[in-house]
C-alpha positions as a Markdown table, in Angstrom:
| # | Residue | x | y | z |
|---|---|---|---|---|
| 1 | Met | 87.5 | 100.1 | -26.0 |
| 2 | Met | 87.5 | 100.7 | -29.8 |
| 3 | Asn | 85.4 | 103.9 | -29.4 |
| 4 | Lys | 87.9 | 105.3 | -26.8 |
| 5 | Leu | 90.8 | 104.6 | -29.1 |
| 6 | Ile | 89.0 | 106.4 | -32.0 |
| 7 | Ile | 88.3 | 109.4 | -29.8 |
| 8 | Leu | 91.9 | 109.5 | -28.6 |
| 9 | Ile | 93.3 | 109.4 | -32.2 |
| 10 | Thr | 90.8 | 112.1 | -33.3 |
| 11 | Met | 91.9 | 114.3 | -30.4 |
| 12 | Ile | 95.6 | 113.8 | -31.3 |
| 13 | Phe | 95.0 | 114.8 | -34.9 |
| 14 | Ala | 92.9 | 117.8 | -33.9 |
| 15 | Phe | 95.7 | 119.0 | -31.5 |
| 16 | Ser | 98.3 | 118.5 | -34.2 |
| 17 | Ala | 96.2 | 120.6 | -36.7 |
| 18 | Cys | 96.0 | 123.5 | -34.2 |
| 19 | Thr | 99.7 | 123.4 | -33.3 |
| 20 | Pro | 102.4 | 125.0 | -35.6 |
| 21 | Lys | 104.9 | 122.5 | -36.9 |
| 22 | Gln | 107.9 | 124.0 | -35.3 |
| 23 | Glu | 110.4 | 122.4 | -37.7 |
| 24 | Asp | 108.7 | 124.0 | -40.8 |
| 25 | Pro | 107.4 | 127.5 | -40.1 |
| 26 | Glu | 107.3 | 128.2 | -43.8 |
| 27 | Asn | 103.9 | 126.5 | -43.7 |
| 28 | Trp | 102.6 | 128.4 | -40.8 |
| 29 | Thr | 99.7 | 130.8 | -41.3 |
| 30 | Lys | 100.3 | 134.5 | -40.6 |
| 31 | Lys | 98.3 | 134.0 | -37.3 |
| 32 | Gln | 100.6 | 131.2 | -36.2 |
| 33 | Val | 103.7 | 133.2 | -37.0 |
| 34 | Asn | 102.4 | 136.2 | -35.0 |
| 35 | Glu | 101.4 | 134.0 | -32.1 |
| 36 | Trp | 104.8 | 132.4 | -31.9 |
| 37 | Phe | 106.6 | 135.7 | -32.2 |
| 38 | Glu | 104.4 | 137.5 | -29.6 |
| 39 | Lys | 105.0 | 134.8 | -27.0 |
| 40 | Lys | 108.7 | 135.9 | -27.0 |
| 41 | Glu | 109.9 | 132.7 | -25.6 |
| 42 | Trp | 112.7 | 132.9 | -28.2 |
| 43 | Leu | 114.1 | 136.0 | -26.3 |
| 44 | Asn | 115.3 | 133.7 | -23.5 |
| 45 | Gly | 114.3 | 136.3 | -20.9 |
| 46 | Trp | 116.0 | 139.3 | -22.5 |
| 47 | Gly | 113.8 | 142.3 | -21.7 |
| 48 | Val | 114.4 | 144.5 | -24.7 |
| 49 | Lys | 111.5 | 145.1 | -27.2 |
| 50 | Pro | 111.8 | 143.7 | -30.7 |
| 51 | Asp | 111.1 | 146.4 | -33.3 |
| 52 | Glu | 107.9 | 146.3 | -35.3 |
| 53 | Ser | 110.0 | 146.3 | -38.5 |
| 54 | Ile | 111.2 | 142.8 | -37.9 |
| 55 | Asn | 110.2 | 140.3 | -40.6 |
| 56 | Lys | 108.5 | 137.7 | -38.3 |
| 57 | Arg | 108.3 | 134.9 | -40.9 |
| 58 | Ser | 111.9 | 135.2 | -42.1 |
| 59 | Phe | 112.9 | 135.1 | -38.4 |
| 60 | Ala | 110.8 | 132.1 | -37.5 |
| 61 | Ile | 112.1 | 130.2 | -40.5 |
| 62 | Asp | 115.8 | 130.8 | -39.7 |
| 63 | Tyr | 115.2 | 130.4 | -35.9 |
| 64 | Phe | 114.0 | 126.8 | -36.2 |
| 65 | Lys | 116.7 | 126.0 | -38.7 |
| 66 | Asn | 119.4 | 127.3 | -36.3 |
| 67 | Lys | 117.7 | 127.4 | -32.9 |
| 68 | Lys | 121.0 | 126.6 | -31.0 |
| 69 | His | 122.8 | 129.8 | -32.2 |
| 70 | Trp | 119.7 | 132.0 | -31.9 |
| 71 | Asp | 119.2 | 130.9 | -28.3 |
| 72 | Gln | 123.0 | 131.4 | -27.6 |
| 73 | Ala | 122.7 | 134.9 | -29.1 |
| 74 | Phe | 119.7 | 136.0 | -26.9 |
| 75 | Gln | 121.2 | 134.4 | -23.8 |
| 76 | Phe | 124.4 | 136.4 | -24.3 |
| 77 | Leu | 122.4 | 139.6 | -24.7 |
| 78 | Lys | 120.5 | 138.9 | -21.5 |
| 79 | Ser | 123.3 | 137.8 | -19.3 |
| 80 | Ser | 126.2 | 140.2 | -20.4 |
| 81 | Asp | 127.2 | 143.5 | -19.1 |
| 82 | Leu | 126.6 | 145.2 | -22.4 |
| 83 | Val | 127.6 | 148.7 | -21.3 |
| 84 | Asn | 131.1 | 147.6 | -20.4 |
| 85 | Leu | 131.7 | 145.3 | -23.4 |
| 86 | Pro | 135.0 | 146.2 | -25.2 |
| 87 | Val | 134.9 | 147.5 | -28.7 |
| 88 | Gly | 135.8 | 144.9 | -31.3 |
| 89 | Arg | 134.9 | 141.4 | -32.2 |
| 90 | Gln | 134.2 | 138.5 | -29.8 |
| 91 | Asp | 133.5 | 135.0 | -31.0 |
| 92 | Leu | 130.7 | 133.1 | -29.3 |
| 93 | Glu | 131.0 | 130.1 | -31.6 |
| 94 | Gly | 133.6 | 130.8 | -34.2 |
| 95 | Asp | 132.3 | 132.1 | -37.5 |
| 96 | His | 128.9 | 130.7 | -36.8 |
| 97 | Leu | 128.1 | 133.2 | -34.1 |
| 98 | Tyr | 130.0 | 136.3 | -33.0 |
| 99 | Ile | 129.5 | 139.9 | -31.8 |
| 100 | Ser | 130.9 | 143.2 | -33.0 |
| 101 | Val | 130.9 | 146.2 | -30.7 |
| 102 | Asp | 131.4 | 149.7 | -32.0 |
| 103 | Glu | 131.4 | 153.3 | -30.7 |
| 104 | Tyr | 130.8 | 156.2 | -33.0 |
| 105 | Thr | 129.0 | 159.5 | -33.6 |
| 106 | Thr | 125.9 | 159.4 | -35.8 |
| 107 | Lys | 126.0 | 161.1 | -39.1 |
| 108 | Asp | 123.9 | 163.3 | -41.4 |
| 109 | Lys | 121.7 | 161.1 | -43.6 |
| 110 | Lys | 123.6 | 162.2 | -46.7 |
| 111 | Asp | 126.8 | 160.8 | -45.3 |
| 112 | Thr | 125.4 | 157.3 | -44.8 |
| 113 | Arg | 124.6 | 154.4 | -47.2 |
| 114 | Tyr | 122.5 | 151.4 | -47.5 |
| 115 | Glu | 124.3 | 148.0 | -47.1 |
| 116 | Ser | 123.4 | 144.3 | -47.0 |
| 117 | His | 125.0 | 141.0 | -46.0 |
| 118 | Arg | 124.6 | 137.5 | -47.5 |
| 119 | Lys | 126.2 | 135.3 | -44.9 |
| 120 | Tyr | 124.9 | 136.7 | -41.7 |
| 121 | Ile | 121.7 | 137.9 | -40.1 |
| 122 | Asp | 122.2 | 141.0 | -37.8 |
| 123 | Ile | 120.8 | 141.5 | -34.4 |
| 124 | Gln | 121.5 | 145.2 | -33.9 |
| 125 | Tyr | 121.1 | 146.9 | -30.5 |
| 126 | Ile | 122.0 | 150.4 | -29.4 |
| 127 | Ile | 123.5 | 150.0 | -25.9 |
| 128 | Glu | 123.9 | 153.8 | -25.4 |
| 129 | Gly | 122.7 | 156.7 | -27.5 |
| 130 | Glu | 120.2 | 156.7 | -30.4 |
| 131 | Glu | 120.2 | 156.6 | -34.2 |
| 132 | Met | 117.9 | 156.3 | -37.2 |
| 133 | Met | 118.2 | 153.2 | -39.4 |
| 134 | Gly | 116.8 | 152.8 | -42.9 |
| 135 | Leu | 115.3 | 149.6 | -44.1 |
| 136 | Thr | 114.2 | 148.5 | -47.6 |
| 137 | Thr | 114.4 | 145.5 | -49.9 |
| 138 | Leu | 117.2 | 144.7 | -52.3 |
| 139 | Asp | 115.0 | 145.1 | -55.4 |
| 140 | Lys | 114.7 | 148.9 | -54.7 |
| 141 | Val | 118.3 | 149.9 | -54.3 |
| 142 | Glu | 121.1 | 150.6 | -56.8 |
| 143 | Ile | 124.5 | 149.0 | -56.2 |
| 144 | Thr | 127.3 | 151.4 | -55.7 |
| 145 | Glu | 129.9 | 148.9 | -54.4 |
| 146 | Pro | 129.5 | 145.2 | -55.4 |
| 147 | Tyr | 129.4 | 142.5 | -52.8 |
| 148 | Asn | 132.7 | 141.9 | -51.1 |
| 149 | Glu | 132.7 | 138.2 | -50.0 |
| 150 | Glu | 135.6 | 138.6 | -47.5 |
| 151 | Lys | 133.8 | 141.4 | -45.7 |
| 152 | Asp | 130.3 | 140.1 | -46.4 |
| 153 | Ile | 129.0 | 143.5 | -47.5 |
| 154 | Ala | 127.6 | 145.4 | -50.4 |
| 155 | Phe | 126.7 | 149.1 | -50.6 |
| 156 | Tyr | 123.8 | 150.8 | -52.3 |
| 157 | Ser | 122.3 | 154.2 | -53.2 |
| 158 | Phe | 118.6 | 154.8 | -52.3 |
| 159 | Asp | 116.8 | 157.7 | -50.5 |
| 160 | Gly | 113.6 | 155.9 | -49.6 |
| 161 | Gly | 112.7 | 153.1 | -47.3 |
| 162 | Glu | 111.3 | 152.7 | -43.8 |
| 163 | Tyr | 113.1 | 154.6 | -41.1 |
| 164 | Ile | 113.4 | 153.1 | -37.6 |
| 165 | Lys | 114.5 | 155.0 | -34.4 |
| 166 | Ala | 116.9 | 152.7 | -32.6 |
| 167 | Thr | 117.4 | 153.2 | -28.9 |
| 168 | Pro | 118.3 | 151.1 | -25.8 |
| 169 | Glu | 114.6 | 150.2 | -25.6 |
| 170 | Asn | 114.4 | 148.2 | -28.9 |
| 171 | Phe | 116.4 | 146.0 | -31.2 |
| 172 | Val | 116.2 | 145.2 | -34.9 |
| 173 | Leu | 116.9 | 142.2 | -37.1 |
| 174 | Phe | 118.3 | 142.5 | -40.6 |
| 175 | Phe | 118.2 | 139.5 | -43.0 |
| 176 | Pro | 120.1 | 138.8 | -46.3 |
| 177 | Glu | 117.1 | 140.0 | -48.3 |
| 178 | Asp | 117.2 | 143.4 | -46.5 |
| 179 | Ala | 119.2 | 146.5 | -47.2 |
| 180 | His | 119.7 | 148.6 | -44.1 |
| 181 | Arg | 121.1 | 152.1 | -43.5 |
| 182 | Pro | 122.8 | 152.5 | -40.1 |
| 183 | Met | 124.4 | 155.4 | -38.2 |
| 184 | Met | 122.0 | 158.2 | -39.2 |
| 185 | Glu | 121.5 | 160.9 | -36.6 |
| 186 | Ala | 118.1 | 161.0 | -34.9 |
| 187 | Gly | 117.5 | 164.8 | -34.9 |
| 188 | Ala | 121.0 | 165.6 | -33.7 |
| 189 | Asn | 124.4 | 164.0 | -33.5 |
| 190 | Ser | 124.6 | 161.3 | -30.8 |
| 191 | Lys | 127.5 | 159.3 | -29.4 |
| 192 | Val | 126.5 | 155.6 | -29.9 |
| 193 | Lys | 127.6 | 152.3 | -28.5 |
| 194 | Lys | 126.2 | 149.5 | -30.6 |
| 195 | Ile | 126.4 | 145.7 | -30.5 |
| 196 | Val | 125.8 | 143.7 | -33.6 |
| 197 | Val | 125.3 | 140.0 | -33.1 |
| 198 | Lys | 126.1 | 138.1 | -36.3 |
| 199 | Val | 124.2 | 134.9 | -36.7 |
| 200 | Met | 125.2 | 132.8 | -39.7 |
| 201 | Ala | 122.2 | 132.5 | -42.0 |
| 202 | Lys | 120.9 | 128.9 | -42.7 |
């Protein structure tokens, strides 16, 4: 009986060692982060591809701190008629979680700027059209307009960074440590309808 108990305890510890501690992904290995991300259970069945630029560890950390709102966000994206969403803001849970829908024509690169947010993480998805988005880190940009707390935005000058082609086939995530540059034309001007889901950062 004692031997069986020892074997059972050993198996429990071995299983625990192989399983990521979901409440603290800061301690996960890179492999554990990638495995969790690639399972895509967090998408709640939404069939759009996450862009390769997404910081998987930053996402995992915030997701498990704020699972309720992330799950609400992806459930909304899955179940809503995005094409017919009206332009403007719609609260999903007050200031903790809301969407902003916009329609515009993309611009020449020189007419766009990098920006960042402190309070919110963006899920950005192009419903119709296509655009290029720039992505870099805050240590590489120069402030041109200081942070506006009311609007939760700051603007920057920088010509480098990673450039992402955003279409209805992929979506991107931007975190407070990111500077991103939206609305750039992807070869030619395009009329775009975009939804940004704002998830309050934890």
